[in-house]
C-alpha positions as CSV (number, residue, x, y, z in Angstrom):
1,X,36.8,47.6,3.8
2,X,34.9,49.6,6.4
3,X,32.0,47.1,6.3
4,X,34.4,44.3,7.0
5,X,36.0,46.1,9.9
6,X,32.5,46.7,11.4
7,X,31.7,43.0,11.0
8,X,34.9,42.0,12.7
9,X,34.3,44.4,15.5
10,X,30.8,43.0,16.1
11,X,32.3,39.4,16.2
12,X,35.0,40.4,18.6
13,X,32.5,42.2,20.9
14,X,30.2,39.1,20.8
15,X,33.1,36.8,21.8
16,X,34.1,39.2,24.6
17,X,30.4,39.2,25.8
18,X,30.2,35.4,25.8
19,X,33.5,35.1,27.7
20,X,32.3,37.6,30.3
21,X,29.1,35.7,30.9
22,X,31.0,32.4,31.2
23,X,33.4,34.0,33.7
24,X,30.5,35.3,35.8
25,X,28.9,31.8,35.8
26,X,32.2,30.2,36.8
27,X,32.8,32.6,39.6
28,X,29.2,32.2,40.8
29,X,29.6,28.4,40.9
30,X,32.9,28.6,42.7
31,X,31.4,30.9,45.3
32,X,28.4,28.7,45.8
33,X,30.6,25.6,46.1
34,X,32.9,27.3,48.6
35,X,29.9,28.4,50.6
36,X,28.4,24.9,50.6
37,X,31.7,23.5,51.7
38,X,31.9,25.9,54.6
39,X,28.3,25.1,55.6
40,X,29.0,21.4,55.4
41,X,32.2,21.8,57.5
42,X,30.3,23.7,60.1
43,X,27.8,20.9,60.4
44,X,30.2,18.0,60.2
45,X,30.7,15.7,63.1
46,X,34.3,15.2,64.3
47,X,33.5,11.7,65.7
48,X,34.5,8.8,63.5
49,X,32.3,5.7,63.7
50,X,34.1,2.8,65.2
51,X,35.7,0.3,63.0
52,X,34.0,-3.0,62.6
53,X,34.5,-6.5,61.2
54,X,32.8,-7.7,58.0
55,X,30.3,-10.5,58.4
56,X,31.2,-13.7,56.5
57,X,31.2,-12.9,52.8
58,X,32.5,-14.3,49.7
59,X,33.5,-10.8,48.5
60,X,35.3,-8.6,50.9
61,X,36.5,-5.4,49.1
62,X,39.0,-3.2,50.7
63,X,37.3,-0.3,52.5
64,X,38.3,3.0,54.1
65,X,36.0,4.7,56.5
66,X,35.6,8.5,56.5
67,X,34.2,10.7,59.2
68,X,30.4,11.0,59.1
69,X,28.7,14.3,58.6
70,X,25.2,15.4,59.4
71,X,22.9,17.5,61.6
72,X,20.0,17.6,63.9
73,X,16.3,17.6,62.9
74,X,14.8,19.6,65.8
75,X,11.2,19.1,64.6
76,X,11.4,15.3,64.9
77,X,14.0,15.2,67.7
78,X,16.4,13.0,65.6
79,X,20.0,13.1,64.4
80,X,20.4,12.6,60.6
81,X,24.0,11.7,59.7
82,X,25.7,10.9,56.4
83,X,28.5,8.3,56.3
84,X,31.0,7.5,53.6
85,X,32.7,4.2,52.9
86,X,35.5,4.0,50.3
87,X,35.3,0.7,48.5
88,X,38.2,0.5,46.1
89,X,37.7,3.2,43.6
90,X,34.1,3.8,44.5
91,X,32.8,6.0,47.3
92,X,29.6,4.7,48.8
93,X,27.3,6.5,51.2
94,X,24.6,5.7,53.7
95,X,22.4,7.8,56.0
96,X,21.5,7.1,59.6
97,X,18.6,8.5,61.6
98,X,18.7,8.1,65.4
99,X,16.8,9.6,68.4
100,X,18.5,12.6,69.8
101,X,18.1,11.6,73.4
102,X,19.9,8.2,73.2
103,X,20.9,6.9,76.6
104,X,24.3,5.3,77.1
105,X,22.9,1.8,77.9
106,X,20.0,1.9,75.5
107,X,20.0,-0.8,72.7
108,X,17.8,-0.1,69.7
109,X,16.7,-2.3,66.8
110,X,18.0,-1.5,63.3
111,X,15.9,-1.1,60.2
112,X,17.8,-0.9,56.9
113,X,15.7,0.6,54.1
114,X,16.7,0.4,50.4
115,X,15.5,3.0,48.0
116,X,13.9,2.4,44.6
117,X,15.4,2.9,41.1
118,X,16.0,6.6,40.4
119,X,15.5,7.6,44.0
120,X,18.3,8.4,46.4
121,X,18.6,7.7,50.2
122,X,17.1,11.0,51.1
123,X,14.2,10.4,48.8
124,X,13.6,7.1,50.6
125,X,13.8,8.9,54.0
126,X,11.2,11.4,52.8
127,X,8.8,8.8,51.3
128,X,7.3,8.2,54.8
129,X,7.3,9.6,58.3
130,X,10.6,7.9,59.2
131,X,11.9,10.8,61.3
132,X,8.8,10.8,63.5
133,X,8.8,7.0,63.8
134,X,12.4,6.9,64.9
135,X,11.8,9.5,67.6
136,X,8.6,7.8,68.8
137,X,9.2,4.1,68.4
138,X,12.9,4.2,69.3
139,X,14.9,2.5,66.6
140,X,17.9,3.2,64.3
141,X,16.9,3.8,60.6
142,X,19.6,3.2,58.0
143,X,19.4,4.3,54.3
144,X,22.1,3.0,52.1
145,X,22.8,4.6,48.7
146,X,22.9,2.6,45.5
147,X,25.3,3.5,42.7
148,X,23.5,6.0,40.4
149,X,20.4,5.3,42.5
150,X,20.2,1.6,41.5
151,X,20.9,-1.8,43.0
152,X,22.6,-4.7,41.3
153,X,20.4,-7.8,41.7
154,X,21.9,-9.7,38.7
155,X,18.9,-9.5,36.3
156,X,18.1,-6.0,37.4
157,X,18.6,-3.0,37.5
158,X,20.9,-0.7,35.4
159,X,23.3,0.9,35.7
160,X,24.4,-1.0,38.9
161,X,23.6,-4.4,37.2
162,X,25.5,-3.5,34.0
163,X,28.5,-2.3,36.1
164,X,28.6,-5.4,38.2
165,X,28.5,-3.4,41.5
166,X,29.1,-5.4,44.6
167,X,26.0,-4.3,46.5
168,X,26.0,-7.3,48.8
169,X,29.5,-6.5,50.0
170,X,28.5,-2.8,50.5
171,X,25.5,-3.8,52.6
172,X,27.7,-6.1,54.6
173,X,29.9,-3.1,55.4
174,X,27.0,-0.9,56.3
175,X,25.5,-3.5,58.7
176,X,28.9,-4.1,60.3
177,X,29.5,-0.4,61.0
178,X,26.0,0.3,62.3
179,X,26.0,-2.8,64.4
180,X,29.3,-1.7,66.0
181,X,27.6,1.5,67.3
182,X,27.1,1.3,71.1
183,X,23.4,1.9,70.9
184,X,22.7,-0.7,68.2
185,X,21.2,-4.1,68.8
186,X,22.4,-6.4,66.0
187,X,20.2,-9.1,67.2
188,X,17.2,-7.1,66.1
189,X,18.2,-6.2,62.5
190,X,15.5,-5.8,59.9
191,X,15.6,-5.2,56.1
192,X,13.1,-3.3,54.0
193,X,13.1,-2.0,50.4
194,X,10.9,-0.3,47.8
195,X,10.8,-1.4,44.1
196,X,14.4,-2.1,43.0
197,X,15.2,-1.9,46.7
198,X,12.6,-4.5,47.4
199,X,14.2,-6.8,44.8
200,X,17.5,-6.2,46.5
201,X,16.0,-6.9,49.9
202,X,14.8,-10.3,48.7
203,X,18.2,-11.2,47.2
204,X,20.0,-10.0,50.4
205,X,17.8,-12.0,52.7
206,X,18.5,-15.1,50.7
207,X,22.2,-14.4,50.5
208,X,22.9,-13.6,54.1
209,X,21.1,-16.2,56.2
210,X,21.0,-15.4,59.9
211,X,21.9,-11.8,59.6
212,X,18.4,-10.2,59.3
213,X,15.5,-11.2,61.5
214,X,12.8,-10.2,59.0
215,X,12.5,-8.7,55.5
216,X,9.8,-6.4,54.2
217,X,9.7,-5.7,50.5
218,X,7.3,-3.1,49.1
219,X,6.2,-2.9,45.4
220,X,9.0,-5.2,44.4
221,X,9.5,-8.8,43.4
222,X,11.6,-11.9,44.2
223,X,13.1,-11.5,40.8
224,X,15.8,-14.2,41.2
225,X,13.4,-16.7,42.6
226,X,15.8,-17.3,45.6
227,X,14.7,-19.2,48.7
228,X,15.8,-18.4,52.2
229,X,18.5,-20.8,53.4
230,X,17.0,-20.7,56.9
231,X,13.6,-19.5,58.0
232,X,13.1,-15.7,58.0
233,X,9.9,-13.8,58.4
234,X,8.6,-12.0,55.3
235,X,6.1,-9.1,55.0
236,X,5.3,-8.1,51.4
237,X,3.2,-5.1,50.6
238,X,2.1,-4.5,47.0
239,X,-0.5,-2.6,45.1
240,X,-2.8,-4.3,42.6
241,X,-2.6,-3.1,39.9
242,X,1.0,-2.0,39.8
243,X,2.0,-0.7,36.4
244,X,5.8,-1.0,37.1
245,X,6.2,-4.2,39.0
246,X,3.0,-6.2,38.3
247,X,1.3,-8.0,41.1
248,X,0.3,-10.9,38.8
249,X,3.6,-11.1,36.9
250,X,2.2,-9.9,33.6
251,X,4.6,-8.0,31.3
252,X,5.0,-4.2,31.8
253,X,7.2,-1.5,30.2
254,X,9.6,-1.8,33.1
255,X,10.4,-5.3,31.9
256,X,13.0,-3.8,29.6
257,X,15.1,-3.0,32.8
258,X,15.4,-6.7,33.7
259,X,16.8,-9.7,31.9
260,X,14.4,-11.9,33.9
261,X,10.6,-11.8,34.0
262,X,8.9,-10.3,37.0
263,X,7.3,-13.3,38.8
264,X,3.8,-13.3,40.2
265,X,3.9,-11.8,43.7
266,X,1.4,-14.3,45.3
267,X,3.2,-17.3,43.9
268,X,6.6,-15.9,45.0
269,X,5.4,-15.2,48.6
270,X,3.7,-18.7,48.8
271,X,7.0,-20.3,47.7
272,X,8.8,-18.3,50.5
273,X,6.1,-19.6,53.0
274,X,6.9,-23.2,51.9
275,X,10.6,-22.6,52.4
276,X,9.8,-21.3,55.9
277,X,7.9,-24.4,56.8
278,X,4.5,-22.6,57.0
279,X,1.1,-24.1,56.4
280,X,0.2,-24.8,52.7
281,X,-2.7,-22.3,52.7
282,X,-2.8,-18.8,54.2
283,X,-5.6,-17.3,56.3
284,X,-7.1,-14.6,54.1
285,X,-9.0,-11.6,55.4
286,X,-10.4,-8.6,53.5
287,X,-10.7,-5.3,55.4
288,X,-13.4,-2.7,54.7
289,X,-10.9,-0.5,52.8
290,X,-10.3,-3.3,50.4
291,X,-6.9,-4.3,51.8
292,X,-6.4,-8.1,51.5
293,X,-4.2,-9.9,54.0
294,X,-2.8,-13.4,53.4
295,X,-1.1,-14.8,56.5
296,X,0.9,-18.0,56.8
297,X,1.5,-19.1,60.4
298,X,2.8,-20.8,62.4
299,X,6.1,-21.3,60.5
300,X,9.4,-22.8,61.4
301,X,11.6,-21.1,64.1
302,X,8.7,-18.8,65.0
303,X,8.7,-17.0,61.7
304,X,5.7,-15.6,59.9
305,X,4.8,-14.8,56.2
306,X,2.3,-12.1,55.3
307,X,1.2,-10.7,51.9
308,X,-0.8,-7.4,51.8
309,X,-2.6,-6.6,48.6
310,X,-3.4,-2.9,48.4
311,X,-6.2,-1.8,45.9
312,X,-5.6,1.3,43.7
313,X,-2.3,2.5,45.1
314,X,-0.1,2.1,42.0
315,X,3.7,2.0,42.2
316,X,4.0,4.2,45.2
317,X,4.9,4.0,48.9
318,X,1.6,2.9,50.7
319,X,0.6,6.0,52.6
320,X,-3.1,6.5,52.7
321,X,-5.4,7.7,55.5
322,X,-6.7,4.2,56.1
323,X,-3.4,2.4,55.6
324,X,0.1,3.5,56.6
325,X,2.8,1.2,55.1
326,X,5.5,2.3,57.5
327,X,3.4,1.7,60.6
328,X,2.5,-1.8,59.3
329,X,6.1,-2.6,58.5
330,X,7.3,-1.5,62.0
331,X,4.5,-3.5,63.7
332,X,5.5,-6.6,61.8
333,X,9.1,-6.1,62.9
334,X,7.8,-5.8,66.5
335,X,9.1,-2.2,66.9
């Protein structure tokens, strides 16, 4: 009997100890959450971005705009602000980066940059020297956020593709809100993307003719095989070999994420050049670093198509000492 009592006492003490630990953890989390909330509130902007009208779209979900929050990056002299759009039951976000010293009459070009699969908007911001470029080259950088860090391009990529997320409608909303800002120049609107974001950039450029002036995919693919409904400049950067999105279209492990085969990048870009009314054959040059450029010009409506094949980079943002992907992208956009 005494032995049973001692065993029961040990069990009760164990339960009490576990409960105490759980209580401490819960209290700690609550304190941290409250502190984070207070910090966020102290950094929040009280200004609400102006309401704007959707561009023509076949899908126009009901939206509710919420006040943006953010702060100042003193090192790069830019303002980094988070924005929230309520689209039905889903809350969507996008990040903007703008020069601190904006003048009232200054109109800046807009670059929308789409992150890759498994990377969020802040990861895309950190992939290259976006802050420094915004401050130096004077433009507005916009980083939309995909649901669960993914973009729905039909055949790819989960979970956004499996959930049927209306990412085209979301990007319409982002563009409409940013374009309504007093310092934004909607006539100089450009679209870039990396990997899954590059696939989304291709799809968006085809689906929204006349909205973007140029598109710049990196390490992605024109997975749907779409063609621009009107001429639009294209600047594609891609490593060879790329183990995730193959340059030559050969099968890779990443193929399981898509219900369609990744097409050959050179063939896809050449097909885009044909749709843009470019010459049949590009001018090809090889630099001392091994970078190969294929340029189609002149094309219809003053457009230009360029493919850059990068040796030995892999599936990464191109950022070597001899080649800066962001600098190349901005130069192509004329920024």
